[in-house]
N, C-alpha and C positions, 0 to 999 in steps of 0.2 A: 605274573607276580602273585605270590601267595598273599593270604589275608594279613599276615604279620609283617610281610616284607615292606609294604608301602609305608606304614607308620615308622618302621625302622629307618627306611631311606629318608623319610621326611625329617626325622630327628638328626640324622647324619648331615643332611643338607643345612639345617639350621645351625648346627654346631660349626660346620665349615664356614658358613656365612659370618657367624660371630667372630671366628678366628681371623678371617680375612678382613673384616671391618676393623677389628682391633689393630691388626698389622698396618692397615692403611692410616688409621688415626695416629699411630706412633710415627710413621714416616712423615706425615704432614706436620706433626709437632716438631720433628727434627729439621724440617726444611729450612728455617731461618738460619741455622748454623751450618748450612751446606752450600753457601754461595761460592762458586768456584773461584772468583777473583779474591775472596777473603782467605784463601788457602785453609780450608776447614781441617780440623784435627782428626787424626786417625780413629780415635774411639767413636766419635759421632758417625763417621762413615761406616765403620764396622757394624755399629748398631743399626744403621739405616739398611745396609745390605742384608743383615740378618733378618730384619723385619720383612724385607722384600721377599726373601727366600721362604720365610714362614707363610706369608700370605699367598705366595705362588703355590706352595705345597698344599695349602688348604683348598685353593681353587682347583688344583689338579685332582685332588681327591673327590671333589664335588662334580667332576665332569660326567661320570656315569649317572648319578641321580638327576643331574640337570637335564641331560638329553632324554631321560625316561620320564621326566615330569610331564604330567598331563597338561596341555596348553589351555587350561581354563582361565577365565578372566582374572581370578584372584592371583593365580600363579604368574600370569603374564605381567600384571601390574606390579606385583612384588619384585619380580626380577628387574623390570624396567626401573623402578624407583631405586633399587639397590645399586644398579650400575650407574644411574644418574648421580646418586649421592656420592659415589666414589669419585666421580669427575668433578662435581661441584665443590667438593672439599678442597681441591687443589687450586681453585680459581684465584684466591688471594695470596698464594704463596710465591716467594721468590724462586727464580730458576735454580734447580738443584743440580749441581755438578755438570752444568751445561751452559753454553753461551750462544748457540746457533740462533736462537730467537732474537738476539740483539741485531744480528745481520738482517733478519726478516723485517724488523722495525725500520732499519735504515733503508732497505730497498723499497719498502712500501712508501716511506716518506719521500724518497727521491722521485718515485713515479708520481706521487701526489703533487710535487713541485715541478713536474714537467721535465725531470732530468732522467736521461737514459741510464738504467741501473747497471748496464754492462759497459758503459763508456770508459770509466777509469776507476781504479781502486780507491778506497777511502783515503789511503795514505797520500794520494796526489794532492790533497788539500780539502778544506772545508768549502762546500759550494756556497755561493752568496745567497742570502735570504733564507737560510735553513733555520735560523733562530737559536735561542739559548738551549732549548730542549735538544735540538739537533747537535749542537756543539758538545753538550754533555754526553750524548750517546756516542758521538764520533770519537771521543777520547777513550772509550772502553771497547771499541769494536774488535772482535776476533778476526784474525787473518786480514788485517787492514791493508796489507800489501797486495792482496789479490782482488781481481774483479769478481763480480757476483757469479756464483756457480748455478744459480737457480733459474730454470727455464720459465717460459711465459705463463703457464697456468698457475704455477706457484707465485709468480710476481703479481698476477691478478688478485690472488687471495691476499697477498701482503698489502696491496693497495686498498682492497675492501676493508681490511682490518684497520688501516690508518684512517679511513673515512669514519669508521665506527668509533674508534677511540685513539686519536692521534698520539703517537709516541708511547702508548701503553700496551702492556702485555694483554690486557683485558680484550682488546679488539681481536688479537690473534687467537686468544682462547675461545672467544665466541664463534669465530669462523671455523676453527677446527672442531669444536663441539657440534656445530651445525653439520659439518661433513660426516661426523660419526653418526649423528642421528639419521641422516639420509641413508648412510651406509647400512645401518641397522634395519631400516624399513626394506631396503632393496635385498638385503641378505635373507630376510624372512620370505620375500617374494621368490628369491632364487630357490630356497629350500622347498617351498610349495611346488614350484614348477618342476623340480627334480624329484619330487616324491620322497624327500628326506624329512626326518623329524624336525618340526619347526622350532622346538626348544633348543636345537643346536645353536641357534642365533644367540641364546642366552649364554652359551659357553664363551663366545666371542665378547659379548657385551660386558660380562662380569670378569673378564681377564684382567688381573691387577697390573700387568705391565702397561696397559694402554693408558690409564690415568696418569702414570708417571711420565711417559714419553710423549703423550699427546695433550693431556690437560695441563700438566705442569710445563714441560719443555716445549710444547706446541710445535712439534716437528711437522713439516709439511706433508709427510707421508700419510697423514690422516686423510688428505684429499684423494689418495689412491683408492680408498675403500669404496666410496660410492661410484667412482668412475670405472673401476675394474669389475666390480660386481654388476653394475649397470650394463657394462659391455657384454658380459656373459649372458645376462637376462635378454638383452636385445638380440644376441646371436641365437639363443634358443627360440626366440620368437620370429627369426628370419628377417629382422629389421636391420638390413645391412648398413644404411646410412647412419643410423643411430649408433650401432656397434662401432663402426669405424670412427665416427666423431668422438665418442667417449674414449676410445683407445688412444686417439691422437691427443686428447686433452690429458689423459693419464701420462703419456710420454712427456707432456709439458710440466709434469711434477717431478718425475725421475725418468731418465731416458730409457731404462730397461724395459718398460712395457712394449716397446717395439718388437721384442722377442715373442710376444703373443700373437703377432700378425699371422704367422702360418697356421696356428691352431684355430683362430677364429675364422680365417678364410676357408679352412677345410670344413668347418661345421656349417657355414652359411650356405643356403641354397645357391645354385649357380647364378640365378637372376639377381641375387642380392650382393654378389661380390663386387661388381663394378661400382655401384653406389657406395659400398663400404670402402673401396680403395680410394675413391674420390674424396669422401668425407675424411678418411684418415690422412690422406696426403695434404689436404687443405689445413686441417687443424694442426697436424704435426709441423707443417711448414711455418704456420703462424707462431706456434709456441716454442719451436726449437731453433729456427734459423737465426734469430737475433743472438742466441747464446753461441751457436756453432760458428757464427761469423767471426767471433773473437777467440775461439777455442785454442788456436795455435799461438796466441800471444804469450810471451814469457810470463806475464803476470795474470794469465787467465786462471780463474779458480778451477774450471773443469780440467784444464791441462795439468795443474798441480795435483788434483785429486787422482787423475788417471795414471799419473806417472810416479807419484810419491807416497800415497797413503798405504799404510800397512797397519791395520788396527784390529785387535781381537781375533786374529786368524792364526790359531796355533799351528796347523799343518804347514802353512806357508812360512811361519817363523822358524819351524824346525828345518825346513829345506834351506832357508837362508843361513841358519847356523852351520849346516853341514857344508854347503857349497859356496857360501859367501854372498854378499849383497847383490852382485851382478846377476845371479840366477833369477832374482825376483823380476828384474826388467825383462828377462827372456820369457818368463812365465806369464807376465801380465797379458800380452796379446793372445797367448795360447789359452788362458783361462776364459777370455772373452769368446774365443772360437769354440771352446767346449760348451759354453752356455748356448751359443747359436746351434750347435749340433744337437744338444738336448731339445731345444725348441723345435727343430725340424723333425727329430725322432718322435716326439710326443704328438706332432701333427700328422704323422704318417697313417695311423689306423683310421679306418672309416668311422664316421659318427655312429654313436650307439645311444645308450641311455643317457639322459642329461647329466647324471653323476659323473660320467666319463669326461665330460667337458670340464667340470669343476676339478676333477683329478688332474687333468692335463695342465690347467692353470696353476694348481698347487705345485706340481712337479717343476714347472718352468720357474715359478717364483722362488721356490725353495732352492733349486739348483743355482739360480742367479745369486741368491744370498750366500750360499756356501762356496761358490766359486769367486766371490768378490774378495779382494784383498782387505777390504774394510767390512767388518761385521758388527756395526753398532746395534744396540738393542732395538732402536726404533726401526731398523730395516726389517725386523720380523713382521712388521705391519704388511709387508709385501705379500705374505702367504698365510698369515694367521686366520683371516676370514675363511679361506678355503679349507684349511686344516680343521677348523671348527665345523664347517658344513659337512665334512666327511667323517667327523669324529676321530680324526687321525691323531692319536695321543703322542706318537713319536715326534710329530711336527708341531704339537702343542707344547711339548716339553721345553722348547727354547724360551717360552714366556716365563718359565719358572727359573731357568738357569742364567739367562742373559743379564740379570742384575749384578752378577759377579763382575761385570765390566767396571762397575763403579769402584771396585777395590783398587783399581789403578791409581786413583787419587789418594788412597790411604797409604800408598807405598812410595810417595814422591820423595820422602826423606830417607828411604832405604837404599843403600848402595846396590847397584845392579837391578833396580826395581823394574826397569823396562824389560830386561831379559826374563826375569822371574815371572812377570805378568804374562808376557807374550808367549813364552814357552811352557808355562806351568798353569797358572790360573785360567787363562783363556782356553786351555785344553779341556777343562771340566765340562764346559758346555757342549763342545763338538763330540767328545767321547760319549757323553751321556746320551745324546741323540742317536749316535751310531749304535750304541749298545741296545737302545730301545727299538730301533728299526730292525736289528737282527733278531731280537727277542720276539717282536711282533710277527715277523715272517715265520719263525720256527713254530709259533703257536698256531699258525695257519690263518692269521688275520690278513685278509687280502687287501685291506685298505692300505694306502701308501704310507 
């Protein structure tokens, strides 16, 4: 880098940081007007999404300067404080256009009262001894007719949050913030082990989508970051039992990490595979079997999700429009099979440099996301750490475009809003990523 280039990049980085901070401040200021149950007005939602896109664009423009930033003490502290401030600013805000955390509070409270969270849906009645706070929450629970969809690792986090701050979002927010902090430390370790620029961890830490979906909405996907990154680190270190155990715990947050089993098994030394299989089998059984035992019940949340959800997936919405609703039911198992095929294909090549393992995890996570009938913004947490580690801009772009999802709530009073959103607005994200992937390949960028 030339003598004049470094100051120029520094000024660009500061300008983008100021723009991102301003956008985040504006979003936080709008948060009280965007409680989903209050049916927020379209102008506030449009302003919120506009600020989210502006902040995302500023962050995206800062990716190059961030990864080239020398990892000195001042730079590291400044980046850490900036990312932490973005998250802390959301701690006292109400949930923005999201209600999933209300179910987290309910499940954690049930476990704290010794009640099996998968036993019956909330609509079956108010459990005895739940108290006034529980009764108030019970009255506003989303999907009250369905049993809990969340596996064991997530339930343990909900229980911990209840112990920290009963019936309050603060407990959940502290647990998820702790997961992000551990994930950041492990991501730095993974980058060092792979010989990749350490400041790529700053790309992930400063991503503006994460404070919204993890600090505000406290989605349990935050728990995946330390577990998956830790599993990759353990795999590179040949520590089979640790890798298998962490992967089993990750499957207890969202089931899809089971697709990483072939990749990690391929990379582990032969002597470490049996301990890995035993650790994975044990942890996955403990975290998944209670959920799977009720998965076929008509009121099971997992059953309803697997057979009925179609959200923010434009290609699938187009197919449905052409061939009718029945085609989606035919395609659902085929999409799952396609994800499994991707997982096996990625695991086929022999182990190489450490970055190849991260690349494999990125491909599996991103493929699972794009093959899923539901593509909520927080699902991008599945692959964003790996995209940041590899500096893959095409798969970092979703963090910029996925806030368009919230426009769905601005269109509720518009005739035909579901079709317009599903087939139109939702397409912006997927087409943007596809175009950037093609453009990156034509430029000769070998990163995925």
